[in-house]
N, C-alpha and C positions, 0 to 999 in steps of 0.2 A: 484626565485623559480619556477621551471618547474613543478614539481608534488606537490599537496597540498591535504590532506585528501583523499589519494587513499586507497581503500580497496578492495581487490577481492580475488577470490579463483579459482584456477585451478584444477579440479578432474581428476583421471585416467579415460580413455575412453570417456572424453567430449572435445567437441570443442567449445572455446570461441572465439568471434571475437571483436576486438577493432576498433571503427570508430571515425572519427573526423577530423576538418580541419587540414591543415598543421599547426605545431607548436602547436599542443593541447596536446603533450605529448606522443604520443602512442610509438614511438620508444625508447625513453626515459624510460619508463615502462618496455618494453621488455628488454632493456639491464640491467636494475636493476634487474629483475627476473632472468637473466642469470649470474647474479654476475659480469657483466663487470662495471657496475656503482654501487657505493654504497651509499643509501640515508643518509643524515644527521641525520634524525630522523626516527623512525618506524622500523618495523622487516619484513624481508621476511625468510620464512621457508618452509622446506620441511619435512613433518612428525615430525611438531613440533622441528625440529632442524634448527636453524639459518643457512643460507647459509654461513653466514662468519665463522662459526664454522667447515664447511665441507671442507677437503682438496680439492684443485683444480681439481686434477685428479679424485678423486670421484664424485665430482659435475658435471663434464663433463661426467662421465658415466651416470649419471641420467637426465641430461639436456642438450639439444643442442640448439643451435641458429642458424637460417639461416638468416643472416643480409641482409638489402636491399643494402648494400654496397658490389659490387662485387670485389673480390681481384684482382689486376692487376699484371702482370708480374710472373705468377705461371709456371715455366719452367717444366710442369709435363704433362703426358698424362691424361686423363679423369680418367682412372683405378686407377692411382697413387693419383689424387686427392680424389677420392671415399675412398681409403685406408687409407687417413688421418684421417678419422672417427673412425679408429680402434686404434689409438695411445692411447686414454686415457685408454684402456682395456689391454693393453700390455706394456705401456711405450715407450720412444723415442728409447732405446738402445736395446730393446729386439727383439727377432723373431717374426714372424707371430704367433698369437693365435691359439689354435685348432679350426676349422671350420670357420676361417676368410674368406677364400676363398669363401665358401658356402654362408656365410652372404652377402658378396659383391656381388655374383651372384645373389642371391635373390633379393636384392635391385635394381639391375639393371634392372631385369625382371619386378619389381613391377612398376619402373618409367620408363620404356620403353626406356632405353638409350643404347640398344644393338648396335645401328649404331653409337654410339658416342665413345664407348669404347676406341678404338685405336687412337682418335683425340687427337691433342694437346689442352689442354684447352685453350691458348691463341688465337687460331684459331677460336673459337667458336662465335657464335653471343651472343649479351647480354642475349636473352632469353634462349639459351642453356646453357650458364653459370650459369644462375640462376637455371635453372633445375638441373644440376650437383650439385651445392651447396645444394640444397634441398636434393637430395639423400645422399650427404655426411653426413647431419644432422641426416637423418634416421638412417644410419649406427652407428652413435655415441651414439644415446640416448638409454636408456633403459626404461624411465619413462616419461619425458615430452620433448615436441618438439614445440619450440618457432620459429614462422615464421614472419618475417618483410616483409610487402609487398610482400608475394610469388608470386602474379600472375601478377607483374609488368613486362612488356616487353613481356608477354605471349600472343599469339593469342587465340581467342575464344576456339578453339578446345582444345588447351593445358591448358587453364584455366579451362575447364570442367574437363579434365584428372587429373589435380591436385587435385581438389577438391574431385574426387571419390578416389583418393589415400589416402587423408586425412581422408576420411570416413573409409576407409579399417584400416588405422592405428589405429584410434580411437576404431574401433570395436575389435581391437587385445588388447586394453587396455592402449595405449598410451594417454596421456592428451595433447591436442593440442591449443595453442593461435595464433591467427592470427591477426595482425595489417592490416588495409585495408583502403582504399578510396571507394572501390566498394559497392555501394548500390543496385546493380542490381543481381549480382550472388552469392557473397560470402554469404549474409545472408540466402540462401536457404540451406545451408549445416551446419548451426550452431545449437548448443543446447542453448548457452547464447551470448547474443550481449551486449557490453558495448558501450556507447556513450559518448566521452570525449570532453572537451572544456576548454581550458585555464588551463589545467593541473589539471582538476578536473572530477570526472565521474558525468555525468549529469543524466544518466539512464542506470539501469543493470537488464537484465531479458531476456525472451523469444524475439526472434528477433521483431515479430510483436507489442511488447509493447515497447522495448526500442527504436527501430526505426520507431516509430509512425511519422505520418505527422507532429504533433505538436512539438514533440522533435526535428526533423530534421529541421523544420523551424527555431526554436530557435538557433540551433548550426550554421547552415550553412546560416541563415539570407537570405533564398530564399524561394519562394513559390514552395515547393515540395509536390504533393500529392501521397501517396502510398496506394494502395488498396491490402491488404494482401490476402484477402479471395475471390478474383475474381476466377470464374470457371477456367479461362485459366491460372491462377498462378499469380504472383505478376505484378502488373500494376502500372507504375510509370508515373507520368505527372509532367515534369519539369516547367511548366508554362513559356515556351519560346516562343516568337512569332518570326516568320521568318523576317529578314529585308531584303525589297525589293529595 
């Protein structure tokens, strides 16, 4: 049993972050929400309709997943990879939909990928590939965006840019779910934080409540002190002494 007694809600315009140790079920939950995995019991629904009853093409229009697994061997340019996000809206054998080029161009500007558009996807670094797949997922979805470890492989500058883009998307009405190990930057941009352990939700609520020092210590089994209301921002003490 990977997930057990998990109940959560993702609303339009809200950013939800899921945290927890490796193997806690974060990615499995994201894949279930995306319809890639189907739970043996329980129900996942959009607007009260089970995702199992929504045709795959329609589901892909309403929800997209940027997985932490980066596709290998895509013999396409970055622009061609981005246009893959348009296929659910026009079908695999139809021509480009009206406004498609404008939509792709707007996403390229939003995600600041202008310098990569003509590059071959296979020639990019891991961080650059992740940014392209993030942009492709943005182009695809109309309602919900699921991001599995979106900040992995990104340097601090691009991590901050990523979360600023996520905030912009949320303000436009997109509901966004993030899985993350980051207890330093990601919580600053969330509406709701969920802490998971052994396939269960341990805490859910505002980040300062769900990711309290007490909850973090229970899940990660390490003395981590978090001061959420410090005048200088979030202060984290990992309780690690230098070894000389």
